[in-house]
MARKOLSE-491991 format. One record per residue (C-alpha): residue number from 0; residue in one letter; x, y, z. Coordinates in nm, 4 decimals, decimal comma. Example, Ala and Ser with C-alpha at 12.3 -4.5 7.8 and 13.67 -1.06 7.14 Angstrom:
% MARKOLSE-491991
- 0:A:1,2300:-0,4500:0,7800
- 1:S:1,3670:-0,1060:0,7140
***
This chain:
% MARKOLSE-491991
- 0:X:-1,5401:-0,2520:1,1247
- 1:X:-1,3136:0,0549:1,2214
- 2:X:-1,3332:-0,0316:1,6234
- 3:X:-1,1282:-0,3937:1,4697
- 4:X:-0,8192:-0,2547:1,3948
- 5:X:-0,6688:-0,4264:1,7242
- 6:X:-0,7462:-0,7791:1,5285
- 7:X:-0,4703:-0,7353:1,2526
- 8:X:-0,2873:-0,8572:1,1754
- 9:X:0,0692:-0,6974:1,1074
- 10:X:0,4230:-0,8226:1,0508
- 11:X:0,7977:-0,7851:1,2912
- 12:X:1,1020:-0,7274:1,1286
- 13:X:1,3590:-0,4713:1,2190
- 14:X:1,7026:-0,4548:1,2080
- 15:X:1,8347:-0,2713:1,5034
- 16:X:1,8285:-0,2834:1,9088
- 17:X:1,6684:0,0084:2,0295
- 18:X:1,7985:0,1167:2,3573
- 19:X:1,8581:0,4054:2,5261
- 20:X:1,8127:0,8047:2,4599
- 21:X:1,9554:1,1309:2,3570
- 22:X:1,9585:1,4945:2,3676
- 23:X:1,6822:1,4890:2,0886
- 24:X:1,4374:1,2841:2,2225
- 25:X:1,5676:0,9886:2,0363
- 26:X:1,5957:0,5791:2,1612
- 27:X:1,8294:0,4257:1,8472
- 28:X:2,1376:0,2403:1,8986
- 29:X:2,2892:0,2564:1,5789
- 30:X:2,4975:-0,0657:1,4139
- 31:X:2,8737:0,1617:1,4454
- 32:X:3,0720:-0,0538:1,2057
- 33:X:3,0722:0,0030:0,8382
- 34:X:2,7194:-0,1049:0,6293
- 35:X:2,6988:-0,3261:0,4020
- 36:X:2,5315:-0,2003:0,0445
- 37:X:2,5195:-0,5514:-0,1161
- 38:X:2,6181:-0,9556:-0,0898
- 39:X:2,6920:-1,0968:-0,4317
- 40:X:2,5384:-1,4022:-0,4777
- 41:X:2,2028:-1,2942:-0,3193
- 42:X:2,0879:-1,6448:-0,3073
- 43:X:2,1608:-2,0532:-0,3982
- 44:X:2,0280:-2,3419:-0,4565
- 45:X:2,0666:-2,6280:-0,2475
- 46:X:2,3432:-2,8690:-0,2851
- 47:X:2,6056:-2,6425:-0,4474
- 48:X:2,9373:-2,6929:-0,3395
- 49:X:3,1558:-2,4337:-0,1375
- 50:X:3,1562:-2,1039:-0,3383
- 51:X:3,2377:-1,7459:-0,2947
- 52:X:3,0344:-1,4876:-0,1285
- 53:X:3,1494:-1,0383:-0,1514
- 54:X:3,0477:-0,8479:0,0210
- 55:X:2,9787:-0,4543:-0,0473
- 56:X:3,0369:-0,2005:0,1322
- 57:X:2,8211:0,1384:0,0597
- 58:X:3,0656:0,3968:0,2813
- 59:X:2,8315:0,4360:0,5060
- 60:X:3,0291:0,4253:0,8252
- 61:X:3,3361:0,4040:0,6461
- 62:X:3,5185:0,2080:0,5013
- 63:X:3,5964:-0,2245:0,5633
- 64:X:3,9518:-0,2430:0,7399
- 65:X:4,1837:-0,5769:0,7344
- 66:X:4,0488:-0,6784:1,1068
- 67:X:3,6731:-0,7093:0,9456
- 68:X:3,4765:-0,9912:0,9399
- 69:X:3,1591:-1,1322:0,7199
- 70:X:3,0086:-1,3274:0,9402
- 71:X:2,7011:-1,6325:0,8528
- 72:X:2,5097:-1,6148:1,0623
- 73:X:2,6983:-1,5007:1,4114
- 74:X:2,9359:-1,7864:1,2945
- 75:X:3,2357:-1,5354:1,2067
- 76:X:3,4099:-1,6864:0,8643
- 77:X:3,8012:-1,6126:0,7016
- 78:X:3,7555:-1,3171:0,5244
- 79:X:3,9880:-1,1909:0,3034
- 80:X:4,0201:-0,7473:0,2650
- 81:X:4,0148:-0,6856:-0,0999
- 82:X:3,9795:-0,2859:-0,0475
- 83:X:3,8180:-0,0941:0,2203
- 84:X:3,4375:-0,1600:0,0193
- 85:X:3,4815:-0,5591:-0,0818
- 86:X:3,5445:-0,8467:0,1437
- 87:X:3,5445:-1,1908:0,0531
- 88:X:3,4830:-1,5667:0,2584
- 89:X:3,4678:-1,8790:0,0869
- 90:X:3,0776:-2,0270:0,1838
- 91:X:3,1459:-2,3736:0,2695
- 92:X:2,8717:-2,6638:0,1080
- 93:X:2,7460:-2,7384:0,4306
- 94:X:2,5302:-2,3854:0,5192
- 95:X:2,3627:-2,4272:0,1789
- 96:X:2,2935:-2,8087:0,1902
- 97:X:1,9387:-2,7705:0,2918
- 98:X:1,6889:-2,4674:0,2622
- 99:X:1,7328:-2,1547:0,4835
- 100:X:1,7534:-1,8123:0,5544
- 101:X:2,0799:-1,6860:0,6817
- 102:X:2,1996:-1,3504:0,8458
- 103:X:2,5133:-1,2137:0,6767
- 104:X:2,6766:-0,8662:0,8373
- 105:X:2,9815:-0,7827:0,9243
- 106:X:3,2021:-0,7075:1,2371
- 107:X:3,4582:-0,4721:1,2673
- 108:X:3,6450:-0,4398:1,6135
- 109:X:3,5631:-0,0494:1,6956
- 110:X:3,6878:0,0510:2,0861
- 111:X:3,5347:0,3486:2,2857
- 112:X:3,1604:0,3140:2,4708
- 113:X:2,9015:0,2257:2,2467
- 114:X:3,1185:0,1570:1,9760
- 115:X:2,9548:-0,2049:1,8360
- 116:X:3,1686:-0,2399:1,5408
- 117:X:2,8038:-0,4302:1,3341
- 118:X:2,7506:-0,3566:0,9874
- 119:X:2,3723:-0,4015:0,9107
- 120:X:2,1967:-0,7447:0,8386
- 121:X:2,1575:-0,8614:0,5148
- 122:X:1,9875:-1,1874:0,4293
- 123:X:2,0782:-1,5054:0,1870
- 124:X:1,8755:-1,7577:0,1201
- 125:X:1,9073:-2,1159:-0,0102
- 126:X:1,6197:-2,2736:-0,1432
- 127:X:1,5290:-2,6194:-0,3073
- 128:X:1,2558:-2,7003:-0,5727
- 129:X:1,1112:-2,4865:-0,8628
- 130:X:0,9825:-2,0932:-0,7763
- 131:X:0,6109:-2,0272:-0,6732
- 132:X:0,3704:-1,9148:-0,9358
- 133:X:0,1343:-1,6191:-0,9078
- 134:X:-0,2096:-1,6922:-0,8595
- 135:X:-0,5748:-1,5949:-1,0279
- 136:X:-0,8280:-1,5367:-0,8123
- 137:X:-1,1332:-1,5434:-1,0176
- 138:X:-1,4170:-1,6128:-0,7955
- 139:X:-1,5387:-1,5433:-0,3712
- 140:X:-1,8177:-1,6605:-0,3169
- 141:X:-2,0312:-1,5232:-0,1454
- 142:X:-1,8846:-1,2218:-0,2053
- 143:X:-2,1055:-1,0122:0,0971
- 144:X:-2,2216:-1,0661:0,4469
- 145:X:-2,4689:-0,8387:0,6490
- 146:X:-2,3306:-0,6225:0,8846
- 147:X:-2,3637:-0,7502:1,2669
- 148:X:-2,3451:-0,4589:1,5025
- 149:X:-2,2811:-0,5579:1,8094
- 150:X:-2,4283:-0,8956:1,7946
- 151:X:-2,0773:-1,0571:1,5999
- 152:X:-1,9568:-1,3464:1,8307
- 153:X:-2,1423:-1,5780:1,5440
- 154:X:-2,1385:-1,4318:1,2190
- 155:X:-1,8021:-1,6050:1,1270
- 156:X:-1,9163:-1,6293:0,7310
- 157:X:-1,7610:-1,8635:0,5370
- 158:X:-1,6229:-1,8246:0,1913
- 159:X:-1,5025:-2,0195:-0,1243
- 160:X:-1,2668:-1,8430:-0,3578
- 161:X:-1,1950:-1,9928:-0,6647
- 162:X:-0,8990:-1,8977:-0,8583
- 163:X:-0,5430:-2,0648:-1,0077
- 164:X:-0,2134:-2,1565:-0,9139
- 165:X:-0,3175:-2,2375:-0,5452
- 166:X:-0,0096:-2,4304:-0,3853
- 167:X:-0,0631:-2,6871:-0,0920
- 168:X:0,2704:-2,5945:0,0632
- 169:X:0,6402:-2,5383:0,0041
- 170:X:0,9474:-2,4359:0,1984
- 171:X:0,7258:-2,1147:0,2891
- 172:X:0,3677:-2,2693:0,3231
- 173:X:0,0646:-2,2840:0,0853
- 174:X:-0,1366:-2,0443:-0,0812
- 175:X:-0,2755:-1,7517:0,2060
- 176:X:-0,6473:-1,5788:0,1483
- 177:X:-0,6650:-1,2479:0,2806
- 178:X:-0,9461:-0,9519:0,3674
- 179:X:-0,9408:-0,6169:0,4017
- 180:X:-1,0933:-0,3317:0,4885
- 181:X:-1,1093:-0,0261:0,2680
- 182:X:-1,3066:0,2195:0,4106
- 183:X:-1,0219:0,2464:0,7273
- 184:X:-0,7032:0,0783:0,5101
- 185:X:-0,6546:-0,1598:0,7119
- 186:X:-0,3887:-0,3934:0,5534
- 187:X:-0,4404:-0,7436:0,4461
- 188:X:-0,5405:-0,9602:0,7440
- 189:X:-0,4368:-1,3655:0,7243
- 190:X:-0,7602:-1,5817:0,7048
- 191:X:-0,8651:-1,9338:0,8556
- 192:X:-0,8124:-2,1936:0,6348
- 193:X:-1,0436:-2,5103:0,6707
- 194:X:-1,0049:-2,7142:0,3108
- 195:X:-0,7576:-2,6078:-0,0064
- 196:X:-0,7323:-2,7752:-0,3451
- 197:X:-0,5023:-2,6234:-0,6413
- 198:X:-0,7744:-2,4326:-0,7190
- 199:X:-1,0625:-2,3227:-0,4350
- 200:X:-0,9858:-2,2545:-0,0964
- 201:X:-1,2891:-2,2508:0,1634
- 202:X:-1,1644:-1,9426:0,4134
- 203:X:-1,3477:-1,8292:0,7777
- 204:X:-1,4451:-1,4443:0,7813
- 205:X:-1,4937:-1,3885:1,1880
- 206:X:-1,7618:-1,2066:1,2326
- 207:X:-1,5642:-0,8475:1,4571
- 208:X:-1,4911:-0,7514:1,0785
- 209:X:-1,8625:-0,7074:0,9678
- 210:X:-1,9920:-0,4961:1,2584
- 211:X:-2,0538:-0,2252:1,0406
- 212:X:-2,1694:-0,1535:0,6377
- 213:X:-1,8301:-0,1271:0,4471
- 214:X:-1,6792:-0,2573:0,1372
- 215:X:-1,3439:-0,4866:0,1999
- 216:X:-1,1463:-0,6829:-0,1107
- 217:X:-1,0408:-1,0503:-0,0792
- 218:X:-0,7120:-1,1687:-0,2977
- 219:X:-0,4671:-1,4472:-0,2413
- 220:X:-0,1261:-1,4666:-0,2589
- 221:X:0,1258:-1,7093:-0,2728
- 222:X:0,4900:-1,6973:-0,0637
- 223:X:0,9082:-1,7329:-0,2714
- 224:X:0,9663:-2,0756:-0,2168
- 225:X:1,2328:-2,0485:0,0294
- 226:X:1,2422:-2,0994:0,4077
- 227:X:1,1840:-1,7495:0,5644
- 228:X:1,0749:-1,5348:0,2634
- 229:X:0,8289:-1,2753:0,3293
- 230:X:0,4369:-1,4097:0,3033
- 231:X:0,3049:-1,2478:0,0196
- 232:X:0,6498:-1,2594:-0,2507
- 233:X:0,9494:-0,9931:-0,0831
- 234:X:1,2372:-1,0605:-0,1432
- 235:X:1,6124:-0,8456:-0,1553
- 236:X:1,6190:-0,8926:-0,4390
- 237:X:1,4976:-0,9309:-0,7673
- 238:X:1,7017:-1,2451:-0,8974
- 239:X:1,5920:-1,4407:-0,5286
- 240:X:1,1947:-1,3150:-0,6228
- 241:X:1,2582:-1,4749:-1,0050
- 242:X:1,3865:-1,7706:-0,8261
- 243:X:1,1219:-1,8795:-0,5841
- 244:X:0,8494:-1,7455:-0,6998
- 245:X:0,5517:-1,6159:-0,5197
- 246:X:0,3025:-1,2909:-0,5069
- 247:X:-0,0166:-1,1889:-0,4471
- 248:X:-0,3057:-1,2433:-0,6508
- 249:X:-0,6181:-0,9540:-0,8354
- 250:X:-0,8230:-0,8632:-0,5837
- 251:X:-1,1913:-0,9114:-0,5266
- 252:X:-1,4661:-0,6835:-0,3400
- 253:X:-1,6733:-0,8498:-0,0940
- 254:X:-1,9732:-0,5990:0,0890
- 255:X:-2,1031:-0,5505:0,3991
- 256:X:-2,3987:-0,4836:0,4723
- 257:X:-2,5887:-0,3286:0,1388
- 258:X:-2,4134:-0,1929:-0,1314
- 259:X:-2,5140:0,1437:-0,1102
- 260:X:-2,3924:0,1686:0,2256
- 261:X:-2,0478:0,1034:0,1773
- 262:X:-2,0285:0,2860:-0,1430
- 263:X:-2,0855:0,5462:0,1204
- 264:X:-1,8889:0,4162:0,3815
- 265:X:-1,5954:0,4777:0,0260
- 266:X:-1,7298:0,8059:-0,1015
- 267:X:-1,5992:0,9320:0,2814
- 268:X:-1,2374:0,9712:0,1932
- 269:X:-1,1158:1,2638:0,2499
- 270:X:-1,0621:1,4511:-0,0991
- 271:X:-0,7278:1,7026:-0,1424
- 272:X:-0,7375:2,1004:-0,3518
- 273:X:-0,5291:2,2723:-0,5013
- 274:X:-0,3644:2,6335:-0,3477
- 275:X:-0,6366:2,8193:-0,5534
- 276:X:-0,9117:2,5601:-0,5620
- 277:X:-0,9075:2,5139:-0,9280
- 278:X:-0,8226:2,1439:-0,8525
- 279:X:-0,9689:1,8335:-0,6418
- 280:X:-0,8258:1,5536:-0,6488
- 281:X:-1,0479:1,2452:-0,4522
- 282:X:-1,1176:0,8634:-0,4807
- 283:X:-1,3878:0,6790:-0,7204
- 284:X:-1,5236:0,3781:-0,8450
- 285:X:-1,4663:0,3003:-1,2027
- 286:X:-1,5814:-0,0418:-1,3476
- 287:X:-1,5368:-0,1309:-0,9477
- 288:X:-1,2433:-0,0489:-0,8674
- 289:X:-1,1643:0,2562:-0,6955
- 290:X:-0,9228:0,5412:-0,9123
- 291:X:-0,7727:0,8611:-0,8193
- 292:X:-0,9473:1,1083:-0,9618
- 293:X:-0,8932:1,5161:-1,0341
- 294:X:-1,0962:1,7638:-1,1506
- 295:X:-1,0211:2,0958:-1,3005
- 296:X:-1,2973:2,3211:-1,1846
- 297:X:-1,1661:2,6467:-1,4082
- 298:X:-1,2691:2,8324:-1,0853
- 299:X:-1,0379:3,1293:-1,0448
- 300:X:-0,9687:3,1125:-1,4447
- 301:X:-1,0801:3,4201:-1,6159
- 302:X:-1,3958:3,4299:-1,8115
- 303:X:-1,1701:3,5445:-2,1181
- 304:X:-0,9469:3,2145:-2,1292
- 305:X:-1,0167:2,8732:-2,2555
- 306:X:-1,1144:2,6692:-1,9925
- 307:X:-1,3327:2,3733:-1,9787
- 308:X:-1,4536:2,1738:-1,7125
- 309:X:-1,3368:1,8161:-1,7064
- 310:X:-1,1946:1,4873:-1,4849
- 311:X:-0,9136:1,2741:-1,5639
- 312:X:-0,8204:0,9378:-1,3995
- 313:X:-0,4291:1,0235:-1,2328
- 314:X:-0,3862:0,6512:-1,0582
- 315:X:-0,2983:0,5360:-1,4378
- 316:X:0,0242:0,3836:-1,6307
- 317:X:0,2149:0,5702:-1,8169
- 318:X:0,0192:0,4461:-2,0786
- 319:X:-0,2729:0,6210:-1,9429
- 320:X:-0,4158:0,3263:-1,7978
- 321:X:-0,5868:0,3016:-1,5169
- 322:X:-0,4276:0,1311:-1,1590
- 323:X:-0,6066:-0,2667:-1,1924
- 324:X:-0,7187:-0,2329:-0,8520
- 325:X:-0,7695:-0,0309:-0,5586
- 326:X:-0,5504:0,3619:-0,5234
- 327:X:-0,6761:0,6125:-0,2582
- 328:X:-0,5170:0,9000:0,0339
- 329:X:-0,5204:1,1003:-0,2591
- 330:X:-0,1982:1,3906:-0,1865
- 331:X:-0,1800:1,7251:-0,3928
- 332:X:0,0442:2,0362:-0,4382
- 333:X:-0,0459:2,3573:-0,3730
- 334:X:-0,0096:2,4025:-0,7959
- 335:X:-0,2502:2,0461:-0,8757
- 336:X:0,0945:1,9230:-1,1220
- 337:X:0,2136:1,6638:-0,8645
- 338:X:-0,0750:1,3771:-0,7070
- 339:X:0,0249:1,1200:-0,4234
- 340:X:-0,1317:0,7819:-0,3134
- 341:X:-0,1755:0,5063:-0,2675
- 342:X:-0,2745:0,2111:-0,4309
- 343:X:-0,2684:-0,1999:-0,4789
- 344:X:-0,2523:-0,1872:-0,8620
- 345:X:0,0008:-0,4202:-1,0176
- 346:X:0,0565:-0,1761:-1,3272
- 347:X:0,0794:0,1110:-1,2637
- 348:X:0,5109:0,1381:-1,3065
- 349:X:0,6592:-0,2296:-1,4103
- 350:X:0,8186:-0,4409:-1,1456
- 351:X:0,6053:-0,2799:-0,8614
- 352:X:0,5812:-0,5082:-0,5419
- 353:X:0,3165:-0,6675:-0,4813
- 354:X:0,0443:-0,4835:-0,1905
- 355:X:-0,0409:-0,1599:-0,1189
- 356:X:0,2614:0,0954:-0,2005
- 357:X:0,3140:0,4791:-0,2866
- 358:X:0,3272:0,6764:-0,6399
- 359:X:0,3254:1,0538:-0,7571
- 360:X:0,1339:1,0891:-1,0690
- 361:X:0,3195:1,4041:-1,3167
- 362:X:-0,0090:1,5851:-1,4500
- 363:X:0,2230:1,8351:-1,5791
- 364:X:-0,0243:2,1362:-1,5257
- 365:X:0,1513:2,4283:-1,5264
- 366:X:0,4641:2,2363:-1,7378
- 367:X:0,5584:2,2908:-2,1094
- 368:X:0,4227:2,1331:-2,3722
- 369:X:0,7376:1,8886:-2,3842
- 370:X:0,6398:1,7645:-2,0459
- 371:X:0,4375:1,3848:-2,0485
- 372:X:0,2340:1,2570:-1,7729
- 373:X:0,4004:0,9188:-1,5800
- 374:X:0,3810:0,7996:-1,2223
- 375:X:0,6469:0,6649:-1,0751
- 376:X:0,7002:0,4702:-0,7880
- 377:X:0,7754:0,6816:-0,4118
- 378:X:0,8167:0,3668:-0,1467
- 379:X:1,1264:0,2257:-0,2481
- 380:X:1,5049:0,2314:-0,1540
- 381:X:1,8242:0,1365:-0,2372
- 382:X:1,8485:-0,0612:0,1023
- 383:X:1,6133:-0,2520:0,0823
- 384:X:1,4347:-0,1837:0,4302
- 385:X:1,0992:-0,1512:0,2322
- 386:X:1,0771:-0,4700:0,1242
- 387:X:0,8087:-0,7161:0,2003
- 388:X:0,5874:-0,3762:0,3338
- 389:X:0,2997:-0,1749:0,2725
- 390:X:0,2812:0,2171:0,2229
- 391:X:-0,0098:0,4152:0,2260
- 392:X:-0,1194:0,7902:0,3607
- 393:X:0,1887:1,0155:0,1636
- 394:X:0,1964:1,3321:0,1969
- 395:X:0,4052:1,5734:-0,0220
- 396:X:0,5449:1,9057:-0,0343
- 397:X:0,4931:2,1828:-0,2335
- 398:X:0,6903:2,1044:-0,4613
- 399:X:0,6841:1,7026:-0,4739
- 400:X:1,0240:1,7141:-0,4128
- 401:X:0,9652:1,4880:-0,0681
- 402:X:0,7248:1,2087:0,0052
- 403:X:0,6224:1,1312:0,3676
- 404:X:0,4350:0,7865:0,4029
- 405:X:0,3688:0,4415:0,6562
- 406:X:0,5508:0,1708:0,6167
- 407:X:0,3972:-0,1010:0,7864
- 408:X:0,5069:-0,4461:0,7865
- 409:X:0,2745:-0,8242:0,7084
- 410:X:0,2295:-0,9708:1,0262
- 411:X:0,2471:-1,3197:0,9445
- 412:X:0,6255:-1,2251:0,8300
- 413:X:0,8417:-1,5650:0,9519
- 414:X:1,1310:-1,4755:1,2364
- 415:X:1,4366:-1,6126:1,3084
- 416:X:1,4592:-1,8030:1,6303
- 417:X:1,7088:-1,9632:1,7799
- 418:X:1,9424:-1,9055:1,4989
- 419:X:1,6125:-2,1367:1,2379
- 420:X:1,2797:-1,9728:1,0619
- 421:X:1,0726:-2,0570:1,2966
- 422:X:0,6366:-1,9297:1,1595
- 423:X:0,5639:-1,7842:1,5196
- 424:X:0,1853:-1,6166:1,5330
- 425:X:0,2069:-1,2877:1,5765
- 426:X:-0,0097:-1,1126:1,8234
- 427:X:-0,2903:-0,8835:1,7195
- 428:X:-0,2115:-0,5288:1,5568
- 429:X:0,1822:-0,6572:1,6070
- 430:X:0,4400:-0,5418:1,3606
- 431:X:0,6154:-0,2086:1,3273
- 432:X:0,4463:0,1075:1,1395
- 433:X:0,7104:0,2807:1,0214
- 434:X:0,7188:0,6324:0,8678
- 435:X:0,9986:0,7695:0,6154
- 436:X:1,0524:1,0526:0,3385
- 437:X:1,1796:0,9779:0,0039
- 438:X:1,3919:1,2633:-0,1722
- 439:X:1,2788:1,2666:-0,5805
- 440:X:1,5528:1,4125:-0,6381
- 441:X:1,3240:1,6615:-0,8730
- 442:X:1,4199:2,0110:-0,9693
- 443:X:1,7433:1,9262:-0,7981
- 444:X:2,1166:1,9041:-0,9478
- 445:X:2,3784:1,6222:-0,9086
- 446:X:2,1224:1,4266:-0,6478
- 447:X:2,0554:1,1219:-0,5708
- 448:X:1,7231:0,9592:-0,4930
- 449:X:1,7107:0,8634:-0,1170
- 450:X:1,4563:0,6945:0,1546
- 451:X:1,5151:0,7932:0,4707
- 452:X:1,3062:0,6454:0,8108
- 453:X:1,1562:0,8983:1,0457
- 454:X:1,0127:0,7090:1,2584
- 455:X:0,9354:0,3672:1,4275
- 456:X:0,5889:0,2250:1,6060
- 457:X:0,6168:-0,1197:1,7648
- 458:X:0,2219:-0,2354:1,7035
- 459:X:0,1852:-0,3495:2,0749
- 460:X:0,2382:-0,0299:2,1692
- 461:X:-0,0151:0,0460:2,4333
- 462:X:-0,0651:0,4373:2,2915
- 463:X:-0,2227:0,2569:1,9615
- 464:X:-0,5016:0,4233:1,8474
- 465:X:-0,7379:0,1768:1,6322
- 466:X:-0,5722:0,2732:1,3074
- 467:X:-0,2969:0,4099:1,2234
- 468:X:-0,2828:0,8121:1,1863
- 469:X:-0,0147:0,9500:0,8838
- 470:X:0,2514:1,1815:0,8595
- 471:X:0,1550:1,5499:0,7277
- 472:X:0,4972:1,7039:0,6065
- 473:X:0,5361:2,0659:0,5365
- 474:X:0,5128:2,2694:0,2102
- 475:X:0,9315:2,3295:0,2257
- 476:X:0,9834:1,9410:0,3286
- 477:X:1,1700:2,1029:0,7018
- 478:X:0,9598:1,9077:0,9420
- 479:X:0,7162:1,6129:0,9396
- 480:X:0,4252:1,6217:1,1613
- 481:X:0,4086:1,3097:1,3232
- 482:X:0,1084:1,1098:1,5813
- 483:X:0,1886:0,8613:1,8835
- 484:X:0,4571:1,0485:2,0321
- 485:X:0,4591:0,7975:2,2918
- 486:X:0,5474:0,4418:2,1885
- 487:X:0,6940:0,6445:1,8541
- 488:X:1,0821:0,6040:1,8321
- 489:X:1,1726:0,8977:1,6087
- 490:X:1,5506:0,9391:1,4608
- 491:X:1,5830:1,2360:1,3843
- 492:X:1,5557:1,5496:1,6582
- 493:X:1,1644:1,6343:1,7696
- 494:X:0,9889:1,9511:1,8597
- 495:X:0,6838:1,7956:2,0622
- 496:X:0,2695:1,9040:1,9893
- 497:X:0,1498:1,8123:2,2608
- 498:X:0,1112:1,4152:2,4298
- 499:X:0,0600:1,2276:2,0920
- 500:X:0,1696:1,4519:1,7970
- 501:X:0,5598:1,5214:1,7316
- 502:X:0,7326:1,7127:1,4967
- 503:X:1,0316:1,5225:1,3287
- 504:X:1,2899:1,7814:1,1568
- 505:X:1,4693:1,5385:0,9315
- 506:X:1,8393:1,6353:0,9417
- 507:X:1,9018:1,6236:0,4986
- 508:X:1,6539:1,9052:0,5614
***
């Protein structure tokens, strides 16, 4: 299955225009006007009367001006200037008469070359009907298939998934069945559905996913009941998610080839080790779920000291409950205290987004007795850039403060075409692979946690490999090594290493 990464469907979502170059090997033209921090309300049920929309600035790009105008799907509205951070406009009832996804931004007239005066864009959702439920998966039959090697043309397997809360249709489509490859960290791929009911769906796993002995997983997801929303529950805010619903189910294992071969494939995941070699972090199956474990080998500890070899699970919630779905990609700080990993578990932190996310677990190793172990969501940001994405392949700085990771936009996100929501079939391996840097502010005073996008790689770029490479952050977090230099857009000064690798130098550092 490793050779078929390019067959996976990923999503297209971009909020900027790529153009031009500068002295730092960059190729991004930023929106140059004052930027939006949020809007209120963020969504509304169809059939409402005229209402007042409030747009708040975040200070980036300057303050709103008396000449600033709110735009709704590119249409300039009569705008009230309250202050440099607040604008309002009356939205006619006709704009929210039918379910849709509108684009809200602000235009502040500017002069000068390259000054477009535009803010970032924010979605406003108009929805109707009841929210879609979160589905539950209870059985996959069959749950295995033989490896087809080089003869996979006619090796497709039809599976029957059984569960509850499946939806045949909604404003954003019906329940989707997804298949993911555990070994290559492949994103869940939507399968072709041949029949469906409220409790049972038949779907086809293509033969190209069955080439090698491997381990995979099957899940189902319901979209939010809202036009143009992300297919598996990604909306910009909790209110939208609450009102429109949707989400991803638990996953069940699917074995390709013999069980022993698939288990061996999982075991090939690279472990991580502390600087002194005492602590080793690795992935291991526990009750059919891949967890991240840490072993204290007591290597280097004086024989007179009290140390006993032990192993603990670090992919856990605050109450020490192990993750309820697979975790992978472990990285550890030199002292063994902080462990970063990617996990599809939904119980590690309250309100975590659906799909694989990046977390950091504080083991409290070497800390004061008052320290309490904790797991923190890393793949998040206040501007919504990570909504609807899956995040994998973390790398952590020596202090644990900075974490770099890859976020991949899902492929089947409906796109806006001609101002209206439309489902467009994505090309194989389309979408975006983006590298982000999270500053957790760990150990820093007067610091606000933030997430910065470092680079973006279009999925269809000719230089793509068979699977995405992860970033590597230096111990002091001064540089980040990135792969795929030829097709990547890098948003920060860079230093070339060779034809496929570049060092990024985050400006904040």
